[in-house]
C-alpha positions as CSV (number, residue, x, y, z in Angstrom):
1,M,-180.1,35.7,-34.6
2,L,-182.1,34.5,-31.6
3,R,-181.5,37.7,-29.7
4,R,-183.0,39.7,-32.7
5,W,-186.1,37.5,-32.6
6,I,-186.5,38.0,-28.9
7,L,-186.0,41.7,-29.4
8,L,-188.8,41.7,-32.0
9,L,-191.1,39.8,-29.8
10,G,-190.4,42.2,-26.9
11,V,-191.1,45.2,-29.1
12,A,-194.4,43.6,-30.2
13,A,-195.3,43.0,-26.6
14,A,-194.6,46.6,-25.7
15,V,-196.8,47.8,-28.6
16,C,-199.6,45.5,-27.5
17,A,-199.3,46.9,-24.0
18,A,-200.1,50.3,-25.5
19,G,-203.1,48.9,-27.4
20,C,-202.9,46.1,-29.9
21,N,-206.5,46.7,-31.1
22,D,-205.6,50.1,-32.5
23,F,-202.1,49.5,-34.0
24,N,-200.4,47.1,-36.4
25,T,-203.3,44.6,-36.4
26,T,-202.1,43.2,-39.8
27,L,-198.5,42.5,-39.0
28,G,-199.2,39.1,-37.5
29,T,-196.8,36.6,-35.9
30,P,-193.3,36.7,-37.3
31,S,-192.4,34.0,-39.7
32,F,-189.0,32.5,-40.3
33,S,-186.8,33.1,-43.4
34,S,-185.7,29.4,-43.3
35,T,-186.7,26.3,-41.4
36,I,-184.5,23.6,-39.7
37,S,-186.0,20.1,-39.7
38,F,-183.1,17.8,-38.8
39,L,-179.7,17.9,-37.0
40,S,-177.0,15.3,-37.4
41,P,-175.7,14.4,-34.9
42,S,-178.5,15.5,-32.5
43,G,-176.2,15.7,-29.5
44,A,-172.6,15.3,-28.4
45,N,-170.7,14.2,-25.3
46,A,-169.3,16.9,-23.0
47,G,-165.5,17.1,-23.4
48,G,-165.7,15.6,-26.9
49,G,-163.7,16.7,-29.9
50,A,-164.6,19.0,-32.7
51,F,-167.1,17.8,-35.4
52,T,-169.2,18.8,-38.3
53,L,-172.9,19.5,-37.6
54,T,-175.2,18.8,-40.5
55,V,-178.3,21.0,-40.5
56,E,-181.1,20.1,-42.9
57,G,-184.2,22.1,-43.7
58,N,-185.3,24.5,-46.4
59,S,-184.8,28.0,-47.8
60,F,-181.1,28.2,-46.9
61,A,-178.9,30.5,-48.9
62,S,-175.2,30.8,-49.7
63,N,-174.7,33.3,-46.9
64,S,-176.7,31.4,-44.3
65,V,-174.8,30.7,-41.0
66,V,-175.5,28.3,-38.2
67,E,-175.6,29.8,-34.7
68,W,-174.9,28.1,-31.4
69,S,-176.7,29.8,-28.6
70,V,-176.5,28.8,-24.9
71,G,-176.9,30.8,-21.7
72,G,-177.4,34.1,-23.5
73,T,-174.2,33.7,-25.6
74,T,-174.4,33.2,-29.3
75,T,-171.5,31.8,-31.4
76,V,-171.6,32.0,-35.2
77,L,-170.2,28.7,-36.5
78,T,-168.0,28.4,-39.6
79,T,-170.7,27.3,-42.1
80,T,-170.6,25.8,-45.6
81,A,-173.8,26.0,-47.7
82,I,-174.1,22.6,-49.4
83,N,-177.4,23.5,-51.1
84,S,-180.7,25.2,-50.2
85,T,-181.6,22.3,-47.9
86,E,-178.3,21.5,-46.2
87,L,-175.6,23.3,-44.2
88,A,-172.4,22.0,-42.7
89,A,-171.2,23.8,-39.6
90,Q,-167.9,23.3,-37.8
91,V,-168.3,22.9,-34.0
92,P,-165.1,23.4,-32.1
93,S,-164.3,21.4,-29.1
94,A,-164.3,24.5,-26.9
95,L,-168.1,24.6,-27.2
96,L,-168.4,21.1,-25.7
97,A,-166.7,21.8,-22.4
98,T,-169.8,21.4,-20.3
99,A,-173.1,19.5,-20.5
100,G,-176.2,21.4,-21.3
101,T,-178.9,22.3,-23.9
102,V,-177.9,24.4,-26.9
103,N,-180.3,26.3,-29.2
104,I,-179.4,25.8,-32.9
105,L,-180.7,28.2,-35.4
106,V,-179.8,29.5,-38.9
107,D,-179.3,33.2,-39.7
108,T,-179.6,34.4,-43.3
109,P,-178.6,38.1,-43.3
110,G,-180.7,40.3,-45.6
111,T,-183.8,38.2,-45.6
112,A,-185.9,40.1,-43.1
113,Q,-189.1,41.6,-44.5
114,S,-191.7,43.9,-42.9
115,N,-194.8,45.2,-44.6
116,P,-197.6,45.8,-42.0
117,S,-200.2,46.7,-44.7
118,Q,-199.8,43.3,-46.2
119,G,-199.3,41.4,-43.0
120,I,-195.7,40.5,-43.9
121,N,-193.2,40.1,-41.0
122,V,-190.3,37.8,-41.8
123,I,-187.3,37.6,-39.5
124,E,-183.9,36.6,-40.9
125,T,-183.5,33.6,-38.5
126,S,-184.9,30.1,-38.6
127,N,-186.8,28.2,-36.0
128,V,-184.8,26.8,-33.1
129,I,-183.9,23.1,-32.6
130,Q,-182.2,22.0,-29.4
131,F,-178.9,20.2,-29.4
132,V,-177.9,18.3,-26.2
133,V,-174.4,18.3,-24.9
134,Q,-174.6,15.4,-22.4
135,A,-172.4,13.8,-19.9
136,A,-170.0,11.4,-21.5
137,S,-171.5,8.6,-19.5
138,A,-174.8,8.9,-21.4
139,G,-173.4,6.9,-24.2
140,L,-174.0,8.8,-27.4
141,P,-173.4,6.3,-30.3
142,T,-170.8,6.9,-33.0
143,I,-170.3,5.3,-36.5
144,T,-166.7,4.5,-37.6
145,L,-167.3,2.1,-40.5
146,V,-170.1,0.7,-42.7
147,S,-169.6,-2.5,-44.6
148,P,-170.0,-3.1,-47.5
149,A,-169.0,0.4,-48.6
150,S,-171.8,0.8,-51.1
151,A,-174.9,-1.0,-52.3
152,T,-176.4,-1.8,-55.7
153,G,-179.3,0.4,-56.4
154,G,-181.6,1.5,-59.1
155,N,-183.7,-1.1,-60.9
156,V,-183.3,-3.6,-58.1
157,S,-186.2,-5.8,-57.1
158,T,-188.2,-4.6,-54.1
159,S,-187.7,-8.1,-52.6
160,Q,-183.9,-7.8,-52.7
161,S,-182.1,-6.4,-49.6
162,A,-178.7,-5.5,-48.4
163,T,-177.3,-6.5,-45.0
164,L,-175.0,-3.8,-43.6
165,T,-172.5,-4.2,-40.7
166,I,-172.0,-1.0,-38.8
167,S,-169.0,-0.6,-36.5
168,G,-168.7,2.1,-33.9
169,T,-169.3,2.7,-30.2
170,G,-172.2,3.1,-27.8
171,F,-174.6,0.5,-29.3
172,F,-177.0,-1.5,-27.1
173,P,-179.7,-4.1,-27.8
174,A,-183.4,-4.0,-27.0
175,V,-184.2,-5.7,-23.7
176,T,-187.3,-7.7,-22.9
177,S,-188.5,-7.9,-19.2
178,G,-191.8,-9.6,-18.5
179,N,-194.4,-8.1,-20.9
180,S,-192.4,-5.0,-21.6
181,Q,-189.6,-4.3,-24.0
182,T,-187.2,-1.4,-24.0
183,T,-185.9,-0.2,-27.4
184,G,-182.3,-0.5,-28.2
185,S,-180.1,1.2,-30.8
186,L,-181.9,1.8,-34.1
187,V,-180.4,2.5,-37.6
188,Y,-182.0,5.4,-39.4
189,W,-181.9,5.8,-43.2
190,N,-182.4,9.4,-44.5
191,G,-183.9,10.4,-41.2
192,S,-186.4,7.4,-40.8
193,P,-185.9,4.1,-38.9
194,V,-185.0,1.2,-41.1
195,V,-188.0,-1.2,-40.9
196,T,-189.3,-4.2,-42.8
197,Y,-191.6,-3.8,-45.7
198,A,-194.6,-6.0,-46.6
199,P,-196.9,-5.9,-49.7
200,S,-200.2,-4.2,-48.9
201,G,-202.7,-4.1,-51.7
202,Q,-201.0,-2.5,-54.7
203,N,-198.1,-1.2,-52.6
204,P,-195.2,-3.7,-52.5
205,C,-193.3,-1.3,-50.1
206,A,-195.7,-0.8,-47.2
207,P,-193.6,-0.2,-44.1
208,T,-194.2,-2.2,-40.9
209,T,-193.2,-1.3,-37.4
210,T,-190.7,-4.2,-37.2
211,T,-187.1,-2.9,-37.1
212,T,-184.3,-4.8,-38.8
213,T,-181.5,-3.6,-36.5
214,S,-179.6,-6.4,-34.6
215,V,-177.0,-5.2,-32.1
216,T,-174.3,-7.8,-31.6
217,S,-172.1,-5.8,-29.3
218,A,-171.5,-2.3,-28.1
219,T,-169.2,-1.8,-31.1
220,S,-171.1,-3.7,-33.9
221,L,-174.6,-4.0,-35.2
222,T,-176.2,-5.3,-38.4
223,V,-179.2,-3.9,-40.3
224,V,-181.2,-5.3,-43.3
225,V,-182.0,-2.6,-45.8
226,S,-184.9,-3.5,-48.0
227,G,-184.9,-3.2,-51.7
228,C,-187.7,-0.7,-51.2
229,L,-185.0,1.8,-50.0
230,L,-182.6,1.0,-52.9
231,Q,-184.8,2.0,-55.8
232,T,-183.0,5.3,-56.4
233,A,-179.3,5.8,-57.0
234,E,-178.3,8.3,-54.3
235,T,-176.0,9.1,-51.4
236,A,-178.1,8.0,-48.4
237,R,-177.6,9.3,-44.8
238,I,-177.1,6.6,-42.2
239,T,-177.3,7.4,-38.5
240,V,-177.7,5.3,-35.3
241,F,-180.2,6.5,-32.7
242,N,-180.0,5.6,-29.0
243,P,-183.2,6.1,-27.0
244,A,-183.0,7.7,-23.6
245,T,-182.7,5.2,-20.8
246,G,-183.2,5.0,-17.0
247,T,-185.7,6.6,-14.6
248,P,-186.0,9.4,-15.2
249,A,-184.9,8.9,-18.8
250,T,-181.6,10.5,-19.7
251,G,-179.0,10.3,-22.5
252,G,-179.7,9.1,-26.0
253,G,-179.5,10.8,-29.3
254,S,-178.2,10.4,-32.8
255,S,-174.7,9.5,-34.0
256,N,-172.7,11.2,-36.6
257,T,-174.0,10.9,-40.2
258,W,-172.4,8.3,-42.5
259,L,-172.9,9.0,-46.2
260,Y,-173.6,5.8,-48.0
261,T,-173.5,5.3,-51.8
262,V,-176.5,3.5,-53.4
263,G,-176.4,2.5,-57.1
264,G,-173.2,3.9,-58.3
265,A,-173.6,2.3,-61.8
266,G,-174.0,5.6,-63.7
267,N,-171.2,8.0,-62.9
268,N,-169.0,5.5,-61.0
269,A,-168.9,3.1,-63.9
270,R,-168.1,5.9,-66.3
271,K,-165.4,7.1,-63.9
272,A,-163.7,3.7,-63.8
273,T,-163.8,3.3,-67.5
274,S,-162.5,6.8,-68.1
275,L,-159.6,6.5,-65.7
276,S,-158.6,3.1,-67.1
277,L,-158.6,4.6,-70.6
278,A,-156.5,7.6,-69.5
279,S,-154.3,5.8,-67.0
280,A,-151.2,7.2,-68.6
281,F,-152.2,10.6,-67.6
282,S,-153.9,10.2,-64.2
283,S,-153.8,8.2,-61.0
284,A,-155.9,8.0,-57.9
285,A,-153.3,9.7,-55.8
286,G,-152.9,12.5,-58.3
287,S,-156.6,13.1,-58.7
288,L,-157.0,13.7,-55.0
289,A,-153.9,16.0,-54.6
290,P,-154.5,19.5,-53.3
291,A,-153.5,22.7,-55.1
292,I,-152.4,26.0,-53.6
293,S,-152.5,29.6,-54.9
294,A,-149.3,31.6,-55.5
295,S,-150.0,33.7,-52.4
296,T,-150.6,30.5,-50.2
297,R,-153.8,32.1,-49.1
298,Y,-156.1,29.7,-50.9
299,L,-156.0,25.9,-50.9
300,A,-158.0,23.7,-53.2
301,F,-158.6,20.1,-52.0
302,V,-160.8,17.1,-52.6
303,A,-163.0,15.5,-49.9
304,P,-166.5,14.2,-49.4
305,V,-167.1,16.9,-46.6
306,P,-165.7,20.4,-45.9
307,D,-163.5,19.3,-43.0
308,P,-162.4,15.7,-43.4
309,T,-160.0,16.0,-40.4
310,I,-163.0,15.9,-38.0
311,D,-165.7,14.2,-40.0
312,A,-165.2,10.5,-41.2
313,S,-168.1,10.7,-43.6
314,T,-167.7,9.1,-47.0
315,G,-169.5,9.6,-50.3
316,T,-169.2,11.7,-53.4
317,D,-165.9,13.5,-53.7
318,N,-166.1,17.3,-54.0
319,V,-163.7,20.1,-54.7
320,Y,-163.4,22.7,-52.0
321,V,-161.3,25.9,-51.6
322,R,-160.1,26.9,-48.1
323,D,-159.3,30.6,-47.5
324,N,-156.8,30.4,-44.6
325,C,-156.4,34.2,-44.6
326,A,-152.6,34.1,-45.1
327,G,-151.5,37.6,-45.9
328,A,-155.1,38.9,-45.9
329,P,-156.2,42.2,-44.3
330,A,-157.2,42.3,-40.7
331,G,-160.7,40.9,-40.0
332,C,-160.5,38.0,-42.5
333,T,-162.2,34.9,-41.2
334,P,-161.0,31.5,-42.4
335,S,-163.7,29.8,-44.5
336,T,-164.3,26.9,-46.8
337,S,-166.3,27.1,-50.1
338,L,-167.8,24.3,-52.2
339,I,-166.4,24.6,-55.8
340,S,-168.1,21.5,-57.4
341,V,-171.6,22.8,-56.9
342,A,-174.5,22.3,-59.3
343,A,-175.5,25.0,-61.8
344,D,-178.2,26.3,-59.5
345,G,-175.6,27.4,-57.0
346,F,-176.9,25.2,-54.1
347,S,-177.5,21.6,-55.1
348,A,-174.8,18.9,-54.7
349,A,-172.9,17.5,-57.6
350,D,-174.3,14.2,-58.9
351,G,-170.9,12.7,-59.5
352,D,-167.3,12.8,-58.2
353,S,-165.0,15.8,-58.7
354,E,-161.2,15.8,-58.4
355,S,-157.9,17.0,-59.7
356,P,-158.1,20.7,-58.7
357,S,-155.8,23.5,-60.0
358,I,-156.1,27.1,-58.8
359,S,-155.1,30.4,-60.3
360,A,-152.5,32.6,-58.5
361,D,-155.1,34.9,-57.0
362,G,-157.4,32.1,-56.0
363,R,-160.3,33.3,-58.2
364,Y,-160.4,30.5,-60.8
365,V,-160.4,26.8,-60.1
366,T,-160.3,24.1,-62.7
367,F,-161.1,20.5,-62.0
368,L,-162.2,17.1,-63.4
369,S,-165.7,15.9,-62.7
370,F,-168.0,13.0,-63.6
371,A,-171.1,15.0,-62.6
372,D,-173.8,15.9,-65.1
373,N,-175.3,18.9,-63.3
374,L,-172.5,21.4,-62.9
375,A,-173.1,23.5,-66.0
376,A,-176.0,24.1,-68.3
377,G,-176.2,21.5,-71.0
378,G,-174.9,18.6,-68.9
379,S,-171.6,16.8,-69.6
380,S,-170.3,14.0,-71.8
381,G,-170.5,11.4,-69.0
382,F,-166.9,10.3,-69.6
383,G,-165.3,12.8,-67.3
384,D,-165.0,16.5,-68.2
385,I,-162.9,19.6,-67.4
386,F,-164.7,22.5,-65.7
387,V,-163.6,26.0,-64.5
388,R,-165.2,27.7,-61.6
389,D,-165.1,31.5,-61.4
390,T,-165.4,32.1,-57.6
391,C,-165.4,35.9,-58.0
392,T,-162.7,36.1,-55.3
393,G,-161.3,39.6,-55.6
394,A,-163.5,40.4,-58.6
395,P,-165.3,43.7,-59.0
396,A,-168.8,44.1,-57.6
397,G,-171.5,42.4,-59.6
398,C,-169.5,39.3,-60.4
399,T,-171.6,36.1,-60.0
400,P,-169.9,32.8,-59.3
401,A,-170.3,30.4,-62.2
402,T,-169.0,27.1,-63.6
403,S,-168.2,26.5,-67.2
404,L,-167.5,23.3,-69.1
405,I,-164.3,23.7,-71.2
406,S,-163.6,20.2,-72.6
407,V,-166.0,20.8,-75.4
408,A,-165.9,20.1,-79.1
409,A,-165.0,22.8,-81.7
410,D,-168.7,23.1,-82.6
411,G,-169.9,23.3,-79.0
412,A,-170.9,19.6,-78.8
413,L,-169.9,17.4,-75.9
414,A,-166.6,15.6,-75.9
415,N,-166.6,12.1,-77.3
416,G,-164.0,10.8,-74.8
417,P,-162.6,11.3,-71.3
418,S,-160.5,14.2,-70.3
419,T,-158.2,14.3,-67.3
420,T,-155.5,16.2,-65.3
421,P,-156.3,19.9,-65.8
422,S,-153.9,22.7,-64.8
423,I,-154.7,26.4,-64.9
424,S,-152.2,29.2,-65.6
425,A,-151.4,31.9,-63.0
426,T,-153.8,34.5,-64.5
427,G,-156.6,32.0,-65.0
428,R,-156.7,32.6,-68.8
429,Y,-155.3,29.2,-70.0
430,V,-156.1,25.6,-69.0
431,V,-154.1,22.6,-70.2
432,F,-155.5,19.1,-69.9
433,S,-155.2,15.6,-71.4
434,S,-158.0,13.9,-73.4
435,L,-158.9,10.9,-75.4
436,A,-161.7,12.8,-77.2
437,T,-161.3,13.2,-80.9
438,N,-163.6,16.1,-81.5
439,L,-162.1,18.9,-79.5
440,I,-160.5,20.8,-82.4
441,S,-161.6,21.3,-86.0
442,G,-160.9,18.2,-88.1
443,G,-160.4,16.0,-85.0
444,A,-157.3,15.1,-83.1
445,A,-154.1,15.3,-85.1
446,S,-152.7,12.1,-83.6
447,A,-154.0,8.9,-82.3
448,G,-154.3,8.1,-78.6
449,P,-154.2,10.6,-75.7
450,A,-153.4,14.2,-76.6
451,I,-152.7,17.4,-74.7
452,Y,-154.9,20.4,-75.2
453,L,-154.8,24.1,-74.3
454,R,-158.0,26.0,-73.7
455,D,-157.9,29.8,-74.0
456,L,-160.6,31.2,-71.7
457,C,-159.9,34.8,-72.8
458,V,-159.7,35.9,-69.1
459,G,-158.1,39.3,-69.1
460,A,-157.7,39.3,-72.9
461,A,-158.5,42.2,-75.2
462,A,-162.0,42.7,-76.5
463,G,-162.8,40.4,-79.3
464,C,-161.0,37.3,-77.9
465,Q,-163.0,34.1,-78.5
466,P,-162.4,31.0,-76.3
467,E,-160.8,28.2,-78.3
468,T,-159.0,24.9,-77.9
469,I,-155.8,23.9,-79.6
470,Q,-153.8,20.7,-79.5
471,L,-150.3,21.0,-78.1
472,S,-147.4,19.0,-79.5
473,V,-145.0,17.4,-77.1
474,S,-142.7,15.9,-79.8
475,T,-139.3,17.5,-80.3
476,S,-139.5,16.7,-84.0
477,A,-142.9,18.0,-84.7
478,A,-143.7,21.6,-85.7
479,A,-144.8,23.9,-83.0
480,S,-148.5,24.1,-82.3
481,P,-150.3,27.3,-83.4
């Protein structure tokens, strides 16, 4: 926390007053356990509503929290670790009551290190970046819609471009007066202004200083995104930045972040194909439906962001679990955890995840995903079933992990799409539908979609081996083994 940092510096100053030349000469200046490089938005209007603050940087951990410090008072924000370079923090409206400057920092408990003999002095907080809560009249921009909703990306010509129309509030154009020009609203792409590109020597994507933002009204603008920015399939961050205006200059800042899909051909195309093949067993509405634990304490849901009620961002769908502390012991703090996280425990999934189902105690969550990076060995690419052990309520030493369960009898990847998973109360069994024909020995017993049961051996006696069997739903057929 900032106060701990100030305390450390104060202690160091006191020591120096006693004689820095003779004591602790190798400790050196404290370094940060993590670093903040970017906030989105960079400010907010006083009296505004709650929102999600995106904090980008490096060396974040799963227990990192974002702190809001102003006037000597520090508030720990409800924080979700998206990965090691991105945190999402919930800012309640109560913190926006008055205008002022806020210090934003990240605290990662347990990361402080001190070894004077080796000159090591690491504090568990990050650097500080200021966040401005400004008078509503300052005109902070907002984004409410980007059209078209996605752009073709990957293998596109650098000479191609995409024209985006951005709707929102608080936009204003550049103004020319005499020989001077004031800058108007600018569109930023992944933290950098969108500019034109011109070939320079061997580099076809040499940026110029010419912007491509054209403001048509306070609620609409267009921007031309060069093919140089569309070479990689990704979820890009779009923001609108307003410079400070007036004399002295006041106001300005960045809008909320809009997540924009570039080049969805890989996973999105497979998703469309898989859902059409398995349409008898899934639907868009069903795939986004929430699930709740037996105790009602834990809620599994699908959204692009941890709190979709206050953040209009769009992008890759993720599965989250919300602990609302219903029936929990005193001291429980409501929190949201990302379930569809990459195998490294921090990185974002590289495809959509949906159709969650949760065990009675909230420990195990099964879901459908089109991502390839959730478990070691990748995925089939058709749409697979995964189970996440969150370690909720587990004995000490449990490590959260995700397992691929729609696998062939010999351990190979499935040769067809799987959908609609449902987990039993204990977390031992998962039932799902699949068009794959290699999930059991000898292949599927019947043509077309089939229903399968996966025994995960959770809580089973020693010697239990996970296996998949095909279930019969015919009243005339013999019972499945």
